[in-house]
All heavy atoms as TSV, in Angstrom:
chain	resi	resn	atom	element	x	y	z
A	1	MET	N	N	105.922	114.331	106.492
A	1	MET	CA	C	106.218	113.951	105.134
A	1	MET	C	C	106.074	112.429	105.017
A	1	MET	O	O	106.583	111.681	105.830
A	1	MET	CB	C	107.643	114.361	104.768
A	1	MET	CG	C	108.081	113.824	103.420
A	1	MET	SD	S	109.795	114.132	103.010
A	1	MET	CE	C	109.772	115.883	102.833
A	2	ALA	N	N	105.362	112.004	104.022
A	2	ALA	CA	C	105.210	110.572	103.747
A	2	ALA	C	C	106.280	110.119	102.763
A	2	ALA	O	O	106.681	110.862	101.864
A	2	ALA	CB	C	103.831	110.304	103.164
A	3	HIS	N	N	106.769	108.914	102.941
A	3	HIS	CA	C	107.706	108.323	101.993
A	3	HIS	C	C	106.958	107.255	101.199
A	3	HIS	O	O	106.181	106.484	101.768
A	3	HIS	CB	C	108.884	107.678	102.722
A	3	HIS	CG	C	109.783	108.676	103.352
A	3	HIS	ND1	N	109.679	109.027	104.669
A	3	HIS	CD2	C	110.784	109.416	102.838
A	3	HIS	CE1	C	110.597	109.927	104.946
A	3	HIS	NE2	N	111.269	110.188	103.851
A	4	ILE	N	N	107.184	107.230	99.895
A	4	ILE	CA	C	106.572	106.199	99.067
A	4	ILE	C	C	107.649	105.536	98.226
A	4	ILE	O	O	108.669	106.134	97.890
A	4	ILE	CB	C	105.446	106.751	98.157
A	4	ILE	CG1	C	105.991	107.782	97.172
A	4	ILE	CG2	C	104.320	107.337	98.977
A	4	ILE	CD1	C	105.020	108.130	96.083
A	5	PHE	N	N	107.427	104.286	97.917
A	5	PHE	CA	C	108.334	103.496	97.092
A	5	PHE	C	C	107.689	103.352	95.725
A	5	PHE	O	O	106.531	102.974	95.630
A	5	PHE	CB	C	108.503	102.118	97.742
A	5	PHE	CG	C	109.406	101.188	96.987
A	5	PHE	CD1	C	110.769	101.206	97.219
A	5	PHE	CD2	C	108.898	100.291	96.067
A	5	PHE	CE1	C	111.608	100.340	96.541
A	5	PHE	CE2	C	109.723	99.415	95.385
A	5	PHE	CZ	C	111.084	99.444	95.627
A	6	VAL	N	N	108.411	103.710	94.671
A	6	VAL	CA	C	107.848	103.620	93.324
A	6	VAL	C	C	108.659	102.653	92.471
A	6	VAL	O	O	109.847	102.467	92.668
A	6	VAL	CB	C	107.757	104.998	92.626
A	6	VAL	CG1	C	106.868	105.935	93.397
A	6	VAL	CG2	C	109.120	105.609	92.407
A	7	TYR	N	N	107.956	102.040	91.530
A	7	TYR	CA	C	108.601	101.148	90.566
A	7	TYR	C	C	107.846	101.283	89.261
A	7	TYR	O	O	106.820	101.947	89.172
A	7	TYR	CB	C	108.599	99.704	91.076
A	7	TYR	CG	C	107.232	99.068	91.103
A	7	TYR	CD1	C	106.817	98.241	90.062
A	7	TYR	CD2	C	106.348	99.319	92.138
A	7	TYR	CE1	C	105.559	97.674	90.071
A	7	TYR	CE2	C	105.088	98.759	92.150
A	7	TYR	CZ	C	104.712	97.934	91.116
A	7	TYR	OH	O	103.465	97.386	91.121
A	8	GLY	N	N	108.355	100.670	88.230
A	8	GLY	CA	C	107.668	100.683	86.938
A	8	GLY	C	C	107.674	102.049	86.293
A	8	GLY	O	O	108.677	102.747	86.280
A	9	THR	N	N	106.521	102.460	85.760
A	9	THR	CA	C	106.454	103.690	84.970
A	9	THR	C	C	106.581	104.959	85.798
A	9	THR	O	O	106.728	106.042	85.243
A	9	THR	CB	C	105.149	103.748	84.144
A	9	THR	OG1	O	104.037	103.784	85.036
A	9	THR	CG2	C	105.034	102.572	83.199
A	10	LEU	N	N	106.552	104.864	87.136
A	10	LEU	CA	C	106.764	106.042	87.984
A	10	LEU	C	C	108.244	106.307	88.251
A	10	LEU	O	O	108.616	107.349	88.771
A	10	LEU	CB	C	106.027	105.892	89.315
A	10	LEU	CG	C	104.513	105.954	89.248
A	10	LEU	CD1	C	103.914	105.641	90.611
A	10	LEU	CD2	C	104.041	107.309	88.767
A	11	LYS	N	N	109.115	105.372	87.885
A	11	LYS	CA	C	110.550	105.525	88.115
A	11	LYS	C	C	111.110	106.679	87.298
A	11	LYS	O	O	110.578	107.042	86.260
A	11	LYS	CB	C	111.294	104.246	87.733
A	11	LYS	CG	C	110.996	103.084	88.627
A	11	LYS	CD	C	111.552	101.756	88.181
A	11	LYS	CE	C	112.669	101.722	87.200
A	11	LYS	NZ	N	113.154	100.369	86.923
A	12	ARG	N	N	112.228	107.224	87.777
A	12	ARG	CA	C	112.919	108.275	87.011
A	12	ARG	C	C	113.269	107.744	85.630
A	12	ARG	O	O	113.722	106.619	85.478
A	12	ARG	CB	C	114.192	108.705	87.734
A	12	ARG	CG	C	113.908	109.470	89.001
A	12	ARG	CD	C	115.155	109.903	89.707
A	12	ARG	NE	N	115.949	108.702	90.042
A	12	ARG	CZ	C	117.237	108.711	90.314
A	12	ARG	NH1	N	117.899	109.838	90.294
A	12	ARG	NH2	N	117.868	107.612	90.626
A	13	GLY	N	N	113.003	108.576	84.608
A	13	GLY	CA	C	113.296	108.191	83.240
A	13	GLY	C	C	112.183	107.402	82.560
A	13	GLY	O	O	112.282	107.079	81.387
A	14	GLN	N	N	111.110	107.091	83.289
A	14	GLN	CA	C	109.995	106.340	82.724
A	14	GLN	C	C	108.835	107.289	82.402
A	14	GLN	O	O	108.786	108.410	82.893
A	14	GLN	CB	C	109.552	105.239	83.693
A	14	GLN	CG	C	110.624	104.203	83.958
A	14	GLN	CD	C	111.054	103.492	82.684
A	14	GLN	OE1	O	110.239	103.093	81.870
A	14	GLN	NE2	N	112.355	103.374	82.488
A	15	PRO	N	N	107.879	106.845	81.567
A	15	PRO	CA	C	106.857	107.754	81.043
A	15	PRO	C	C	105.965	108.446	82.070
A	15	PRO	O	O	105.520	109.567	81.822
A	15	PRO	CB	C	106.004	106.878	80.129
A	15	PRO	CG	C	106.588	105.531	80.113
A	15	PRO	CD	C	107.769	105.512	81.023
A	16	ASN	N	N	105.693	107.851	83.199
A	16	ASN	CA	C	104.796	108.475	84.182
A	16	ASN	C	C	105.523	109.164	85.333
A	16	ASN	O	O	104.889	109.598	86.303
A	16	ASN	CB	C	103.803	107.452	84.726
A	16	ASN	CG	C	102.773	107.084	83.693
A	16	ASN	OD1	O	102.288	107.939	82.956
A	16	ASN	ND2	N	102.450	105.814	83.603
A	17	HIS	N	N	106.835	109.293	85.221
A	17	HIS	CA	C	107.589	109.960	86.293
A	17	HIS	C	C	107.127	111.399	86.483
A	17	HIS	O	O	107.184	111.946	87.583
A	17	HIS	CB	C	109.087	109.922	86.018
A	17	HIS	CG	C	109.894	110.579	87.091
A	17	HIS	ND1	N	109.994	110.043	88.358
A	17	HIS	CD2	C	110.597	111.726	87.109
A	17	HIS	CE1	C	110.742	110.834	89.106
A	17	HIS	NE2	N	111.121	111.869	88.367
A	18	LYS	N	N	106.606	112.011	85.425
A	18	LYS	CA	C	106.125	113.395	85.525
A	18	LYS	C	C	105.041	113.540	86.592
A	18	LYS	O	O	104.881	114.612	87.176
A	18	LYS	CB	C	105.629	113.891	84.171
A	18	LYS	CG	C	104.455	113.113	83.619
A	18	LYS	CD	C	104.081	113.588	82.217
A	18	LYS	CE	C	103.015	112.726	81.612
A	18	LYS	NZ	N	103.484	111.468	81.063
A	19	VAL	N	N	104.312	112.465	86.887
A	19	VAL	CA	C	103.294	112.500	87.947
A	19	VAL	C	C	103.952	112.797	89.289
A	19	VAL	O	O	103.404	113.534	90.117
A	19	VAL	CB	C	102.521	111.160	87.998
A	19	VAL	CG1	C	101.587	111.107	89.187
A	19	VAL	CG2	C	101.784	110.925	86.699
A	20	MET	N	N	105.141	112.272	89.506
A	20	MET	CA	C	105.854	112.500	90.761
A	20	MET	C	C	106.331	113.945	90.872
A	20	MET	O	O	106.559	114.440	91.968
A	20	MET	CB	C	107.064	111.562	90.870
A	20	MET	CG	C	106.706	110.092	90.839
A	20	MET	SD	S	105.590	109.585	92.147
A	20	MET	CE	C	106.503	109.982	93.585
A	21	LEU	N	N	106.476	114.616	89.750
A	21	LEU	CA	C	106.988	115.985	89.735
A	21	LEU	C	C	105.881	117.033	89.680
A	21	LEU	O	O	106.162	118.229	89.722
A	21	LEU	CB	C	107.925	116.163	88.538
A	21	LEU	CG	C	109.089	115.176	88.475
A	21	LEU	CD1	C	109.893	115.396	87.206
A	21	LEU	CD2	C	109.966	115.276	89.709
A	22	ASP	N	N	104.620	116.604	89.602
A	22	ASP	CA	C	103.480	117.518	89.532
A	22	ASP	C	C	103.220	118.111	90.911
A	22	ASP	O	O	102.778	117.427	91.828
A	22	ASP	CB	C	102.248	116.756	89.035
A	22	ASP	CG	C	101.006	117.619	88.924
A	22	ASP	OD1	O	101.037	118.801	89.345
A	22	ASP	OD2	O	99.995	117.110	88.423
A	23	HIS	N	N	103.485	119.381	91.084
A	23	HIS	CA	C	103.387	120.035	92.392
A	23	HIS	C	C	101.960	120.380	92.802
A	23	HIS	O	O	101.749	120.904	93.890
A	23	HIS	CB	C	104.245	121.306	92.389
A	23	HIS	CG	C	105.703	121.015	92.284
A	23	HIS	ND1	N	106.651	121.724	92.945
A	23	HIS	CD2	C	106.386	120.066	91.601
A	23	HIS	CE1	C	107.843	121.244	92.675
A	23	HIS	NE2	N	107.708	120.237	91.854
A	24	SER	N	N	100.968	120.067	91.974
A	24	SER	CA	C	99.591	120.407	92.339
A	24	SER	C	C	99.083	119.575	93.520
A	24	SER	O	O	98.108	119.942	94.148
A	24	SER	CB	C	98.658	120.237	91.138
A	24	SER	OG	O	98.608	118.891	90.724
A	25	HIS	N	N	99.763	118.484	93.846
A	25	HIS	CA	C	99.359	117.634	94.979
A	25	HIS	C	C	100.438	117.565	96.050
A	25	HIS	O	O	100.429	116.674	96.888
A	25	HIS	CB	C	99.021	116.223	94.497
A	25	HIS	CG	C	97.889	116.189	93.526
A	25	HIS	ND1	N	96.600	116.479	93.885
A	25	HIS	CD2	C	97.856	115.933	92.206
A	25	HIS	CE1	C	95.811	116.387	92.832
A	25	HIS	NE2	N	96.556	116.061	91.800
A	26	GLY	N	N	101.381	118.477	96.001
A	26	GLY	CA	C	102.472	118.477	96.969
A	26	GLY	C	C	103.810	118.351	96.270
A	26	GLY	O	O	103.895	118.363	95.047
A	27	LEU	N	N	104.862	118.230	97.048
A	27	LEU	CA	C	106.213	118.156	96.510
A	27	LEU	C	C	106.754	116.738	96.638
A	27	LEU	O	O	106.471	116.048	97.609
A	27	LEU	CB	C	107.136	119.120	97.245
A	27	LEU	CG	C	106.758	120.600	97.168
A	27	LEU	CD1	C	107.678	121.422	98.049
A	27	LEU	CD2	C	106.818	121.088	95.727
A	28	ALA	N	N	107.572	116.357	95.690
A	28	ALA	CA	C	108.241	115.055	95.742
A	28	ALA	C	C	109.728	115.273	95.551
A	28	ALA	O	O	110.144	116.106	94.751
A	28	ALA	CB	C	107.704	114.132	94.648
A	29	ALA	N	N	110.518	114.563	96.304
A	29	ALA	CA	C	111.970	114.642	96.181
A	29	ALA	C	C	112.539	113.230	96.268
A	29	ALA	O	O	112.144	112.452	97.135
A	29	ALA	CB	C	112.550	115.511	97.287
A	30	PHE	N	N	113.441	112.913	95.380
A	30	PHE	CA	C	114.081	111.601	95.388
A	30	PHE	C	C	114.950	111.473	96.626
A	30	PHE	O	O	115.762	112.337	96.925
A	30	PHE	CB	C	114.921	111.436	94.117
A	30	PHE	CG	C	115.571	110.091	94.006
A	30	PHE	CD1	C	114.823	108.982	93.666
A	30	PHE	CD2	C	116.927	109.952	94.237
A	30	PHE	CE1	C	115.413	107.738	93.564
A	30	PHE	CE2	C	117.523	108.708	94.134
A	30	PHE	CZ	C	116.765	107.600	93.797
A	31	ARG	N	N	114.760	110.404	97.389
A	31	ARG	CA	C	115.502	110.195	98.632
A	31	ARG	C	C	116.573	109.125	98.509
A	31	ARG	O	O	117.498	109.078	99.287
A	31	ARG	CB	C	114.546	109.814	99.768
A	31	ARG	CG	C	113.558	110.890	100.097
A	31	ARG	CD	C	114.283	112.068	100.669
A	31	ARG	NE	N	113.332	113.086	101.089
A	31	ARG	CZ	C	113.645	114.356	101.202
A	31	ARG	NH1	N	114.846	114.761	100.938
A	31	ARG	NH2	N	112.739	115.218	101.559
A	32	GLY	N	N	116.423	108.227	97.571
A	32	GLY	CA	C	117.427	107.172	97.396
A	32	GLY	C	C	116.820	105.911	96.822
A	32	GLY	O	O	115.609	105.800	96.663
A	33	ARG	N	N	117.666	104.989	96.505
A	33	ARG	CA	C	117.221	103.710	95.972
A	33	ARG	C	C	116.854	102.782	97.124
A	33	ARG	O	O	117.384	102.896	98.220
A	33	ARG	CB	C	118.307	103.093	95.114
A	33	ARG	CG	C	118.572	103.938	93.863
A	33	ARG	CD	C	119.517	103.263	92.928
A	33	ARG	NE	N	118.977	102.001	92.451
A	33	ARG	CZ	C	118.220	101.855	91.365
A	33	ARG	NH1	N	117.906	102.913	90.655
A	33	ARG	NH2	N	117.785	100.678	90.998
A	34	GLY	N	N	115.950	101.867	96.859
A	34	GLY	CA	C	115.530	100.916	97.866
A	34	GLY	C	C	115.202	99.576	97.243
A	34	GLY	O	O	115.186	99.427	96.026
A	35	CYS	N	N	114.955	98.609	98.086
A	35	CYS	CA	C	114.636	97.262	97.626
A	35	CYS	C	C	113.716	96.612	98.655
A	35	CYS	O	O	113.926	96.778	99.861
A	35	CYS	CB	C	115.911	96.448	97.462
A	35	CYS	SG	S	115.646	94.806	96.786
A	36	THR	N	N	112.697	95.893	98.178
A	36	THR	CA	C	111.823	95.196	99.119
A	36	THR	C	C	112.614	94.104	99.827
A	36	THR	O	O	113.527	93.504	99.255
A	36	THR	CB	C	110.610	94.579	98.400
A	36	THR	OG1	O	111.057	93.652	97.417
A	36	THR	CG2	C	109.746	95.651	97.761
A	37	VAL	N	N	112.267	93.853	101.066
A	37	VAL	CA	C	112.927	92.788	101.829
A	37	VAL	C	C	112.481	91.428	101.303
A	37	VAL	O	O	113.285	90.522	101.143
A	37	VAL	CB	C	112.607	92.926	103.336
A	37	VAL	CG1	C	113.147	91.749	104.111
A	37	VAL	CG2	C	113.156	94.247	103.870
A	38	GLU	N	N	111.197	91.324	101.019
A	38	GLU	CA	C	110.655	90.074	100.484
A	38	GLU	C	C	110.489	90.177	98.977
A	38	GLU	O	O	110.414	91.260	98.416
A	38	GLU	CB	C	109.299	89.766	101.120
A	38	GLU	CG	C	109.382	89.463	102.596
A	38	GLU	CD	C	108.096	88.877	103.096
A	38	GLU	OE1	O	107.769	87.740	102.707
A	38	GLU	OE2	O	107.426	89.552	103.883
A	39	SER	N	N	110.406	89.028	98.341
A	39	SER	CA	C	110.169	89.003	96.898
A	39	SER	C	C	108.668	88.937	96.628
A	39	SER	O	O	107.890	88.464	97.458
A	39	SER	CB	C	110.879	87.806	96.274
A	39	SER	OG	O	110.488	86.616	96.911
A	40	PHE	N	N	108.272	89.459	95.461
A	40	PHE	CA	C	106.877	89.472	95.029
A	40	PHE	C	C	106.828	89.204	93.531
A	40	PHE	O	O	107.709	89.653	92.795
A	40	PHE	CB	C	106.219	90.837	95.304
A	40	PHE	CG	C	106.143	91.193	96.753
A	40	PHE	CD1	C	107.154	91.905	97.360
A	40	PHE	CD2	C	105.062	90.797	97.511
A	40	PHE	CE1	C	107.094	92.231	98.700
A	40	PHE	CE2	C	104.974	91.116	98.853
A	40	PHE	CZ	C	106.002	91.831	99.450
A	41	PRO	N	N	105.780	88.522	93.034
A	41	PRO	CA	C	105.660	88.309	91.596
A	41	PRO	C	C	105.124	89.550	90.887
A	41	PRO	O	O	104.224	90.223	91.386
A	41	PRO	CB	C	104.680	87.144	91.477
A	41	PRO	CG	C	103.921	87.135	92.752
A	41	PRO	CD	C	104.790	87.771	93.791
A	42	LEU	N	N	105.711	89.852	89.735
A	42	LEU	CA	C	105.283	90.962	88.902
A	42	LEU	C	C	104.432	90.414	87.769
A	42	LEU	O	O	104.798	89.445	87.121
A	42	LEU	CB	C	106.503	91.689	88.324
A	42	LEU	CG	C	106.222	92.821	87.345
A	42	LEU	CD1	C	105.601	94.007	88.075
A	42	LEU	CD2	C	107.515	93.242	86.657
A	43	VAL	N	N	103.296	91.056	87.540
A	43	VAL	CA	C	102.392	90.662	86.456
A	43	VAL	C	C	102.323	91.827	85.478
A	43	VAL	O	O	102.203	92.977	85.889
A	43	VAL	CB	C	100.979	90.362	87.006
A	43	VAL	CG1	C	100.005	90.092	85.879
A	43	VAL	CG2	C	101.022	89.203	87.973
A	44	ILE	N	N	102.425	91.536	84.200
A	44	ILE	CA	C	102.220	92.550	83.168
A	44	ILE	C	C	101.053	92.057	82.332
A	44	ILE	O	O	101.182	91.085	81.595
A	44	ILE	CB	C	103.478	92.755	82.310
A	44	ILE	CG1	C	104.641	93.182	83.197
A	44	ILE	CG2	C	103.215	93.792	81.217
A	44	ILE	CD1	C	105.965	93.287	82.483
A	45	ALA	N	N	99.908	92.721	82.497
A	45	ALA	CA	C	98.695	92.219	81.852
A	45	ALA	C	C	97.708	93.352	81.635
A	45	ALA	O	O	97.976	94.499	81.951
A	45	ALA	CB	C	98.057	91.139	82.732
A	46	GLY	N	N	96.573	93.003	81.092
A	46	GLY	CA	C	95.512	93.966	80.862
A	46	GLY	C	C	95.623	94.602	79.492
A	46	GLY	O	O	96.546	94.362	78.730
A	47	GLU	N	N	94.677	95.439	79.210
A	47	GLU	CA	C	94.590	96.088	77.907
A	47	GLU	C	C	95.837	96.906	77.565
A	47	GLU	O	O	96.261	96.967	76.417
A	47	GLU	CB	C	93.358	96.997	77.897
A	47	GLU	CG	C	93.150	97.745	76.611
A	47	GLU	CD	C	91.952	98.681	76.666
A	47	GLU	OE1	O	91.138	98.572	77.602
A	47	GLU	OE2	O	91.847	99.517	75.768
A	48	HIS	N	N	96.457	97.533	78.589
A	48	HIS	CA	C	97.595	98.415	78.352
A	48	HIS	C	C	98.912	97.812	78.832
A	48	HIS	O	O	99.921	98.522	78.911
A	48	HIS	CB	C	97.363	99.759	79.024
A	48	HIS	CG	C	96.115	100.434	78.547
A	48	HIS	ND1	N	96.008	100.997	77.293
A	48	HIS	CD2	C	94.918	100.602	79.145
A	48	HIS	CE1	C	94.803	101.496	77.143
A	48	HIS	NE2	N	94.112	101.273	78.258
A	49	ASN	N	N	98.934	96.518	79.155
A	49	ASN	CA	C	100.151	95.850	79.650
A	49	ASN	C	C	100.772	96.594	80.820
A	49	ASN	O	O	101.964	96.847	80.860
A	49	ASN	CB	C	101.169	95.656	78.533
A	49	ASN	CG	C	100.709	94.647	77.534
A	49	ASN	OD1	O	100.094	93.639	77.881
A	49	ASN	ND2	N	100.970	94.887	76.271
A	50	ILE	N	N	99.939	96.967	81.783
A	50	ILE	CA	C	100.416	97.704	82.951
A	50	ILE	C	C	101.002	96.725	83.964
A	50	ILE	O	O	100.363	95.739	84.328
A	50	ILE	CB	C	99.260	98.508	83.581
A	50	ILE	CG1	C	98.794	99.570	82.583
A	50	ILE	CG2	C	99.683	99.138	84.898
A	50	ILE	CD1	C	97.554	100.302	83.004
A	51	PRO	N	N	102.241	96.993	84.441
A	51	PRO	CA	C	102.840	96.098	85.444
A	51	PRO	C	C	102.264	96.364	86.829
A	51	PRO	O	O	102.009	97.505	87.206
A	51	PRO	CB	C	104.323	96.464	85.386
A	51	PRO	CG	C	104.348	97.867	84.913
A	51	PRO	CD	C	103.150	98.041	84.027
A	52	TRP	N	N	102.060	95.297	87.589
A	52	TRP	CA	C	101.621	95.425	88.975
A	52	TRP	C	C	102.090	94.203	89.744
A	52	TRP	O	O	102.380	93.151	89.175
A	52	TRP	CB	C	100.122	95.624	89.089
A	52	TRP	CG	C	99.258	94.713	88.275
A	52	TRP	CD1	C	99.062	94.750	86.926
A	52	TRP	CD2	C	98.480	93.615	88.747
A	52	TRP	NE1	N	98.206	93.755	86.539
A	52	TRP	CE2	C	97.826	93.034	87.639
A	52	TRP	CE3	C	98.256	93.057	90.003
A	52	TRP	CZ2	C	96.987	91.940	87.742
A	52	TRP	CZ3	C	97.406	91.979	90.101
A	52	TRP	CH2	C	96.790	91.441	88.985
A	53	LEU	N	N	102.217	94.362	91.053
A	53	LEU	CA	C	102.695	93.281	91.912
A	53	LEU	C	C	101.531	92.535	92.529
A	53	LEU	O	O	100.517	93.122	92.871
A	53	LEU	CB	C	103.557	93.836	93.051
A	53	LEU	CG	C	104.853	94.516	92.652
A	53	LEU	CD1	C	105.537	95.065	93.887
A	53	LEU	CD2	C	105.754	93.557	91.921
A	54	LEU	N	N	101.706	91.243	92.679
A	54	LEU	CA	C	100.746	90.431	93.425
A	54	LEU	C	C	101.240	90.328	94.855
A	54	LEU	O	O	102.444	90.180	95.091
A	54	LEU	CB	C	100.644	89.027	92.826
A	54	LEU	CG	C	100.053	88.918	91.434
A	54	LEU	CD1	C	100.082	87.459	90.981
A	54	LEU	CD2	C	98.633	89.441	91.402
A	55	TYR	N	N	100.334	90.404	95.808
A	55	TYR	CA	C	100.742	90.260	97.200
A	55	TYR	C	C	100.863	88.765	97.525
A	55	TYR	O	O	99.973	88.145	98.105
A	55	TYR	CB	C	99.761	90.959	98.152
A	55	TYR	CG	C	100.273	90.932	99.567
A	55	TYR	CD1	C	101.381	91.676	99.926
A	55	TYR	CD2	C	99.672	90.139	100.523
A	55	TYR	CE1	C	101.885	91.643	101.213
A	55	TYR	CE2	C	100.163	90.087	101.813
A	55	TYR	CZ	C	101.278	90.842	102.151
A	55	TYR	OH	O	101.775	90.793	103.426
A	56	LEU	N	N	101.955	88.210	97.089
A	56	LEU	CA	C	102.316	86.820	97.373
A	56	LEU	C	C	103.759	86.822	97.865
A	56	LEU	O	O	104.677	86.447	97.132
A	56	LEU	CB	C	102.171	85.948	96.116
A	56	LEU	CG	C	100.753	85.790	95.565
A	56	LEU	CD1	C	100.774	85.101	94.212
A	56	LEU	CD2	C	99.891	85.007	96.545
A	57	PRO	N	N	103.988	87.292	99.109
A	57	PRO	CA	C	105.351	87.387	99.624
A	57	PRO	C	C	106.095	86.059	99.511
A	57	PRO	O	O	105.533	84.992	99.735
A	57	PRO	CB	C	105.147	87.769	101.093
A	57	PRO	CG	C	103.792	88.382	101.156
A	57	PRO	CD	C	102.987	87.671	100.102
A	58	GLY	N	N	107.369	86.165	99.112
A	58	GLY	CA	C	108.204	84.978	98.998
A	58	GLY	C	C	108.223	84.374	97.603
A	58	GLY	O	O	109.006	83.486	97.323
A	59	LYS	N	N	107.371	84.857	96.717
A	59	LYS	CA	C	107.349	84.381	95.330
A	59	LYS	C	C	107.884	85.495	94.436
A	59	LYS	O	O	107.742	86.657	94.737
A	59	LYS	CB	C	105.927	84.031	94.905
A	59	LYS	CG	C	105.192	83.133	95.853
A	59	LYS	CD	C	104.891	81.830	95.174
A	59	LYS	CE	C	104.022	80.989	96.093
A	59	LYS	NZ	N	104.650	79.759	96.444
A	60	GLY	N	N	108.482	85.156	93.324
A	60	GLY	CA	C	108.958	86.175	92.389
A	60	GLY	C	C	110.328	86.705	92.756
A	60	GLY	O	O	111.215	85.958	93.140
A	61	HIS	N	N	110.471	88.031	92.680
A	61	HIS	CA	C	111.763	88.688	92.890
A	61	HIS	C	C	111.603	89.879	93.820
A	61	HIS	O	O	110.516	90.422	93.966
A	61	HIS	CB	C	112.327	89.189	91.553
A	61	HIS	CG	C	112.532	88.105	90.558
A	61	HIS	ND1	N	113.647	87.297	90.560
A	61	HIS	CD2	C	111.760	87.679	89.541
A	61	HIS	CE1	C	113.554	86.420	89.575
A	61	HIS	NE2	N	112.404	86.629	88.944
A	62	CYS	N	N	112.721	90.316	94.413
A	62	CYS	CA	C	112.705	91.560	95.180
A	62	CYS	C	C	112.548	92.710	94.198
A	62	CYS	O	O	113.048	92.662	93.072
A	62	CYS	CB	C	113.985	91.704	95.993
A	62	CYS	SG	S	114.077	90.517	97.349
A	63	VAL	N	N	111.848	93.739	94.606
A	63	VAL	CA	C	111.578	94.895	93.751
A	63	VAL	C	C	112.524	96.014	94.159
A	63	VAL	O	O	112.633	96.339	95.334
A	63	VAL	CB	C	110.117	95.350	93.893
A	63	VAL	CG1	C	109.834	96.526	92.985
A	63	VAL	CG2	C	109.177	94.194	93.603
A	64	THR	N	N	113.182	96.601	93.182
A	64	THR	CA	C	114.164	97.641	93.439
A	64	THR	C	C	113.809	98.917	92.695
A	64	THR	O	O	113.463	98.867	91.533
A	64	THR	CB	C	115.559	97.176	92.960
A	64	THR	OG1	O	115.889	95.968	93.611
A	64	THR	CG2	C	116.615	98.214	93.248
A	65	ASP	N	N	113.876	100.026	93.378
A	65	ASP	CA	C	113.924	101.348	92.753
A	65	ASP	C	C	113.877	102.429	93.797
A	65	ASP	O	O	114.357	102.244	94.898
A	65	ASP	CB	C	112.876	101.602	91.695
A	65	ASP	CG	C	113.334	102.752	90.787
A	65	ASP	OD1	O	114.508	102.783	90.446
A	65	ASP	OD2	O	112.545	103.621	90.493
A	66	GLY	N	N	113.241	103.557	93.460
A	66	GLY	CA	C	113.415	104.762	94.252
A	66	GLY	C	C	112.413	104.991	95.351
A	66	GLY	O	O	111.294	104.529	95.299
A	67	ILE	N	N	112.839	105.734	96.352
A	67	ILE	CA	C	111.992	106.148	97.460
A	67	ILE	C	C	111.844	107.651	97.380
A	67	ILE	O	O	112.828	108.378	97.302
A	67	ILE	CB	C	112.609	105.741	98.815
A	67	ILE	CG1	C	112.753	104.223	98.888
A	67	ILE	CG2	C	111.765	106.283	99.961
A	67	ILE	CD1	C	113.502	103.742	100.089
A	68	PHE	N	N	110.588	108.120	97.370
A	68	PHE	CA	C	110.305	109.550	97.334
A	68	PHE	C	C	109.720	109.960	98.665
A	68	PHE	O	O	109.079	109.212	99.338
A	68	PHE	CB	C	109.292	109.872	96.223
A	68	PHE	CG	C	109.914	109.916	94.877
A	68	PHE	CD1	C	110.117	108.768	94.162
A	68	PHE	CD2	C	110.310	111.124	94.347
A	68	PHE	CE1	C	110.684	108.805	92.905
A	68	PHE	CE2	C	110.875	111.171	93.086
A	68	PHE	CZ	C	111.080	110.003	92.366
């Protein structure tokens, strides 16, 4: 079983969380909350204002949410 860390629209209660619950690609189960050890900058940009992290460890904030 692989563990993945999700943030943004994949989080519980957010619009794309249904992707995590789609069993056509396997099963997902919430395992607990987590937080990155290092901080990273979050960018919200593009045509659809999609949030994404820049790989610049030590800049920005620690990212917190769920582990599946």
